[in-house]
C-alpha positions in Angstrom: -16.3 -58.9 -24.2 -19.6 -59.7 -26.4 -23.1 -60.0 -24.8 -24.4 -62.9 -27.1 -22.9 -65.7 -29.7 -20.5 -64.5 -32.0 -21.8 -64.0 -35.8 -19.9 -63.8 -39.0 -19.6 -60.2 -40.2 -22.7 -59.1 -41.9 -24.8 -62.1 -41.1 -27.6 -61.1 -38.5 -30.4 -63.3 -37.1 -33.5 -63.0 -39.4 -31.3 -61.9 -42.4 -31.3 -58.3 -40.9 -27.9 -56.5 -41.4 -25.6 -56.0 -39.0 -25.0 -52.3 -37.9 -21.3 -52.1 -36.9 -20.7 -50.9 -33.5 -19.6 -47.3 -33.4 -16.0 -46.0 -32.0 -17.7 -44.5 -28.9 -19.0 -47.8 -27.6 -15.1 -49.4 -27.4 -13.8 -50.4 -24.0 -10.7 -48.0 -24.5 -13.8 -45.0 -25.7 -15.6 -45.1 -22.8 -12.7 -45.3 -20.1 -11.7 -42.3 -21.8 -14.6 -40.3 -21.5 -15.1 -42.1 -17.9 -11.7 -40.5 -17.2 -12.7 -37.4 -18.5 -16.2 -37.1 -16.7 -13.8 -37.7 -13.4 -11.5 -35.3 -14.2 -14.3 -32.5 -14.6 -16.4 -33.6 -11.8 -12.5 -33.5 -9.5 -11.4 -30.3 -11.3 -14.2 -28.1 -12.0 -14.8 -26.4 -8.8 -10.6 -26.0 -8.1 -10.8 -24.2 -12.2 -13.8 -22.2 -11.5 -12.4 -21.3 -8.1 -9.0 -20.1 -9.9 -10.2 -18.4 -12.3 -12.3 -16.2 -10.0 -8.9 -15.5 -7.8 -7.2 -14.8 -11.1 -9.5 -12.4 -12.3 -10.2 -11.0 -9.1 -6.5 -10.5 -8.4 -5.8 -8.7 -11.5 -8.2 -6.0 -11.2 -7.4 -4.9 -7.9 -3.6 -4.8 -8.9 -4.4 -3.3 -12.0 -6.0 -0.7 -10.1 -3.5 -0.3 -7.8 -0.9 -0.2 -10.1 -2.1 2.3 -12.3 -3.4 4.8 -9.9 0.5 4.3 -8.2 2.1 5.2 -11.7 -0.3 8.1 -12.9 -2.5 9.1 -10.3 -6.2 9.3 -10.4 -6.5 10.5 -14.2 -5.3 7.1 -15.4 -8.3 6.2 -16.8 -7.6 9.2 -19.4 -4.0 7.7 -19.6 -5.6 4.3 -20.4 -7.7 5.7 -22.9 -5.5 7.1 -25.0 -2.7 4.2 -24.9 -4.1 0.6 -24.0 -0.6 -0.2 -23.6 -0.2 1.2 -20.5 -2.5 -2.1 -19.1 0.7 -3.7 -19.9 3.4 -1.7 -19.7 2.9 -0.7 -16.1 3.7 -4.3 -15.0 7.6 -3.8 -17.4 9.1 -3.5 -14.5 13.0 -4.9 -13.2 13.6 -8.3 -14.1 10.9 -8.4 -16.5 13.5 -7.1 -19.2 15.8 -9.9 -19.2 13.1 -12.5 -20.0 11.6 -10.1 -22.6 15.6 -10.0 -24.0 16.2 -13.5 -23.4 12.6 -14.7 -25.3 13.7 -12.2 -28.2 17.6 -12.9 -28.9 18.3 -16.1 -27.0 21.2 -16.8 -24.1 24.2 -16.9 -26.7 23.4 -13.0 -28.3 22.6 -11.8 -24.9 25.7 -13.1 -23.5 27.6 -10.7 -24.9 25.9 -8.1 -26.5 26.0 -4.2 -25.4 22.7 -2.5 -24.2 21.2 -5.7 -23.6 22.2 -6.0 -19.8 22.1 -3.4 -16.8 24.3 -6.1 -14.7 27.2 -6.8 -17.3 27.6 -9.5 -19.9 26.6 -12.8 -19.2 24.4 -12.1 -16.3 21.3 -13.4 -18.8 22.5 -17.1 -17.6 21.2 -16.4 -14.2 17.3 -16.8 -15.4 16.1 -19.9 -16.4 15.0 -20.8 -19.7 11.8 -22.3 -19.6 9.8 -18.8 -19.0 11.7 -17.0 -21.8 10.8 -19.9 -24.2 7.0 -20.0 -23.0 6.8 -16.6 -24.1 8.6 -16.7 -27.2 6.1 -19.5 -28.2 3.0 -17.3 -26.9 4.4 -14.4 -28.9 5.0 -16.3 -32.4 1.5 -18.9 -31.9 -0.9 -15.7 -31.0 1.6 -12.4 -32.6 1.1 -10.9 -29.4 3.8 -8.2 -28.2 6.6 -9.9 -26.3 5.3 -8.0 -22.9 1.4 -9.1 -23.7 3.0 -12.8 -24.4 5.2 -12.9 -20.8 1.6 -11.8 -18.9 -0.6 -14.1 -20.5 2.1 -17.2 -20.0 1.8 -16.0 -16.0 -2.5 -15.4 -16.3 -2.7 -18.9 -17.6 0.3 -20.5 -15.6 -1.7 -18.7 -12.3 -5.2 -20.5 -13.5 -3.4 -24.0 -13.9 -1.9 -23.8 -10.3 -4.5 -22.4 -8.4 -6.5 -25.1 -9.9 -3.6 -27.8 -8.8 -3.4 -26.3 -5.6 -7.2 -26.3 -4.8 -7.0 -29.8 -5.8 -4.4 -31.1 -4.1 -5.0 -29.6 -0.7 -8.4 -30.6 -1.2 -7.5 -34.4 -1.3 -6.1 -34.3 2.5 -7.8 -31.9 4.2 -11.6 -29.8 3.5 -12.9 -27.8 0.8 -12.5 -24.9 3.1 -8.7 -25.3 4.3 -8.1 -25.5 0.0 -10.1 -22.2 -0.7 -8.3 -20.8 2.4 -5.2 -21.6 0.8 -5.7 -20.0 -2.7 -7.0 -17.3 -0.9 -3.9 -16.6 1.0 -1.3 -16.7 -2.1 -3.6 -14.5 -3.7 -3.8 -11.9 -1.1 0.1 -12.3 0.1 1.9 -9.0 -0.3 4.0 -9.9 -3.1 1.3 -11.8 -5.2 0.9 -9.1 -7.8 4.3 -11.0 -9.1 2.1 -14.4 -10.3 0.4 -11.7 -13.1 3.8 -9.8 -14.0 6.4 -10.8 -16.6 8.1 -13.2 -14.1 8.1 -17.0 -14.1 6.5 -17.3 -10.3 3.2 -18.5 -11.6 4.8 -20.9 -14.0 7.3 -22.0 -11.5 4.5 -22.7 -9.4 2.2 -24.0 -11.3 4.9 -26.9 -12.3 5.7 -27.1 -8.2 1.7 -27.7 -7.3 1.7 -30.5 -10.3 4.7 -32.3 -9.2 2.9 -33.0 -6.3 -0.5 -33.9 -7.9 1.6 -36.4 -9.7 3.3 -37.6 -6.7 0.0 -38.3 -5.1 -1.1 -40.1 -8.1 1.8 -42.3 -8.6 3.0 -40.9 -11.9 6.9 -40.9 -10.8 8.0 -39.9 -14.4 5.1 -37.3 -14.4 6.8 -35.8 -11.6 9.9 -35.8 -12.3 9.6 -34.0 -15.8 7.5 -31.3 -14.1 10.1 -30.7 -11.3 12.6 -30.6 -14.4 10.7 -28.1 -15.4 10.5 -26.3 -12.3 14.4 -26.4 -12.1 14.5 -24.4 -15.6 12.4 -21.7 -14.3 14.3 -21.6 -11.1 17.7 -23.5 -10.8 17.7 -24.0 -7.0 14.5 -25.8 -7.6 16.7 -28.7 -8.0 16.2 -29.1 -4.6 12.6 -30.6 -5.0 15.0 -33.9 -5.4 14.9 -34.5 -1.9 11.1 -34.3 -1.0 10.3 -36.6 -4.2 12.7 -39.2 -2.9 11.3 -39.2 0.3 8.1 -39.6 -1.3 8.9 -42.3 -3.5 10.5 -44.1 -0.4 7.7 -43.5 2.1 5.0 -45.2 -0.8 7.1 -48.4 -1.0 8.0 -48.6 3.1 5.0 -51.1 3.0 6.0 -53.1 0.2 9.6 -53.6 1.6 8.2 -54.4 5.1 5.9 -57.4 2.9 9.0 -58.8 1.5 11.5 -58.5 4.3 14.3 -56.0 2.3 15.7 -52.3 3.2 15.2 -52.2 -0.3 13.7 -53.3 -3.5 14.0 -53.3 -7.4 10.4 -51.2 -7.5 11.9 -48.3 -5.0 14.5 -47.9 -7.0 12.6 -48.1 -10.6 10.5 -45.1 -9.1 13.4 -43.5 -7.7 14.8 -43.3 -10.5 11.8 -42.5 -13.0 11.5 -39.3 -10.4 14.8 -38.0 -10.3 16.5 -39.2 -13.0 14.5 -35.9 -15.4 16.1 -33.0 -12.7 19.2 -34.3 -12.8 19.3 -35.0 -16.6 18.1 -31.2 -17.4 20.6 -30.1 -14.9 23.4 -32.1 -17.0 22.2 -30.7 -20.0 22.0 -27.1 -18.6 25.1 -27.4 -17.0 26.9 -28.2 -20.9 25.2 -25.7 -22.1 26.7 -23.1 -19.6 30.1 -24.1 -19.7 29.5 -23.5 -24.1 28.7 -20.2 -23.1 31.0 -18.7 -20.7 33.6 -21.5 -19.8 32.0 -23.3 -16.7 29.4 -25.7 -15.9 27.7 -23.2 -13.3 27.9 -19.9 -14.9 24.4 -19.5 -14.0 25.0 -19.7 -10.4 28.0 -17.5 -10.5 26.1 -14.9 -12.5 24.5 -13.9 -9.2 27.2 -12.2 -8.6 26.1 -9.8 -10.3 23.7 -8.5 -7.8 26.1 -8.9 -5.2 24.9 -12.1 -4.1 27.3 -15.3 -3.1 27.8 -18.0 -0.7 27.9 -17.1 2.6 27.5 -18.8 6.1 24.1 -18.1 7.7 25.7 -16.4 10.7 27.2 -13.7 8.2 23.7 -12.9 6.9 21.9 -12.9 9.8 24.9 -10.8 11.7 24.1 -8.3 9.1 20.8 -8.5 8.5 19.8 -7.9 12.1 22.5 -5.2 12.6 20.0 -3.3 9.8 17.3 -4.3 11.3 18.2 -2.9 14.8 20.1 0.2 14.0 16.9 0.6 11.3 19.6 0.9 8.5 16.9 -0.7 6.3 14.9 2.7 6.7 17.2 4.6 4.7 16.5 6.0 1.3 18.0 3.6 -1.3 16.5 1.5 -3.6 15.3 -2.0 -1.8 16.4 -1.0 1.7 12.8 -1.8 3.0 12.7 -5.1 1.4 15.3 -6.4 3.9 12.5 -6.0 6.3 9.9 -8.0 4.2 12.5 -10.6 3.5 13.5 -11.3 7.0 10.0 -11.9 8.4 9.8 -13.8 5.4 12.6 -16.6 6.4 12.0 -16.6 9.8 8.5 -17.5 9.1 9.8 -20.4 6.1 11.8 -21.8 9.2 8.9 -21.8 11.4 6.4 -23.3 9.2 8.8 -26.1 8.1 9.4 -27.6 11.5 5.1 -27.2 11.7 4.7 -28.7 8.5 6.9 -31.5 9.4 5.4 -32.5 12.2 1.7 -31.8 11.6 0.9 -31.3 7.7 3.2 -33.7 5.4 6.6 -34.5 6.3 8.0 -33.8 2.5 6.4 -30.3 2.4 8.3 -29.5 5.6 11.5 -31.0 4.0 11.3 -29.1 1.3 10.4 -25.6 3.0 13.5 -26.2 5.1 15.9 -27.0 2.0 13.7 -23.2 1.0 15.0 -21.8 4.2 18.6 -23.4 3.4 18.7 -21.8 0.3 18.0 -18.2 1.4 20.2 -18.1 4.3 23.4 -19.4 2.7 23.8 -16.4 1.1 25.5 -12.6 1.4 22.1 -10.8 1.2 18.2 -11.1 1.5 17.2 -10.1 -1.8 13.8 -11.3 -3.5 12.8 -13.8 -0.8 9.5 -12.1 -0.2 8.6 -12.7 -4.1 10.6 -16.1 -4.2 8.4 -17.5 -1.3 5.3 -18.1 -3.8 6.7 -21.0 -5.2 6.8 -23.0 -1.9 3.0 -23.6 -2.1 3.5 -25.3 1.4 4.2 -22.0 3.2 0.8 -20.9 2.0 -0.9 -24.9 3.3 0.8 -24.2 6.8 -1.0 -21.3 7.4 -4.3 -22.2 5.9 -3.9 -25.3 8.4 -2.6 -22.5 11.2 -5.9 -20.4 10.9 -8.6 -22.7 10.1 -11.1 -22.9 12.7 -10.0 -19.8 14.2 -11.4 -16.9 12.2 -9.1 -13.9 14.2 -6.4 -15.1 12.8 -6.9 -15.3 8.9 -8.2 -11.4 9.9 -4.9 -10.8 11.7 -2.8 -12.5 8.5 -4.9 -10.3 5.8 -4.4 -7.1 7.9 -1.1 -7.5 7.5 -0.9 -8.7 3.7 -3.1 -6.1 1.9 -1.7 -3.0 3.0 1.8 -4.5 2.1 0.9 -5.1 -1.1 -0.5 -1.9 -1.9 2.8 -0.8 -0.3 4.6 -3.1 -2.3 2.7 -2.4 -5.9 3.3 0.7 -5.4 7.2 0.8 -4.9 7.4 -1.6 -7.8 5.8 0.5 -10.3 7.1 3.5 -9.3 10.9 2.1 -9.7 12.0 2.0 -5.7 11.4 -1.4 -5.6 14.0 -4.2 -5.9 13.6 -7.8 -6.4 
């Protein structure tokens, strides 16, 4: 595009030298700069909120963990060994992810001393989080535990930024802030900063739906594929992805009078294809490593988790609750109560989200409920729910305009969080 008559190269009116245009004034440069300004304007507030919440959550959970593990004289212990700030969170499944990051699956598959659940148990854990730990460790030279927690902290900032932005697209800034607050106050939120993949999975799921809202179907598919490689059951994302593609093209199909058109199919394959492809590749690797394409699913039996119809699970759970067996002294017994409440809340919120918020959110949460219900035992659902951000969007919608509801939730969440952190760092928590 020109603003005047064209001139030959090197020529100018009145014999003056022509000053060539600088790169930033090119249309492409202006477009990129404008996109950058818009991104900063849209994400600046969510990013600031995410950083603040992450820092506050880290400080509070660290204080609770250190007091629980070392008592009120923890400042002297930390002063003598700064690594306690990191190692206090190195519990339970963290060791599996660190071993995979250090040795890979092939080495850990049959090596003695690398697992407490028998050979091949490591394949139950997705590869993306250990890979991220390895990259941070190699780039920054930090310790393995520190690298894992750096990945988690960075992922949490990205996740909360995306969550605040996504909720703000449809509702008020207040509801966006409430959703962020509720996920940070949730009893198991400390897992988002420990050496676990929850924050990374949450970030990938949130930004999958951000990409969906922008109609970036291939990007959504790639992000969903990444989420699957943190937690295999997130393959259920293909259903809400397909729903979003179908609904996005409903008006076009109505205009052309066809039940299905090429554009719908193409965009659907772009969104779903990466998930199917990454699952196929991982199944082939599992078959190579363990002789079966579903080795990553079969490995769950090391924790006594196998397929069962929901009535089997709920009969067992209700019996434990009614007869107060969940109050015995065995490790993780009390978690059965938390997990049962979580699964019941998932069912109710799935219906609410489908009817009142966004149908794809409700379907995704309902599928998550199925994943957790078709098992022999409840284990870790109160932690796994952190990945299902619609759960917290639904809670935010329910408490908006009703301060007493929000206070009631916080009154339940915060003491429970203290209790669960104490159990986690003292070795009396499983999940």
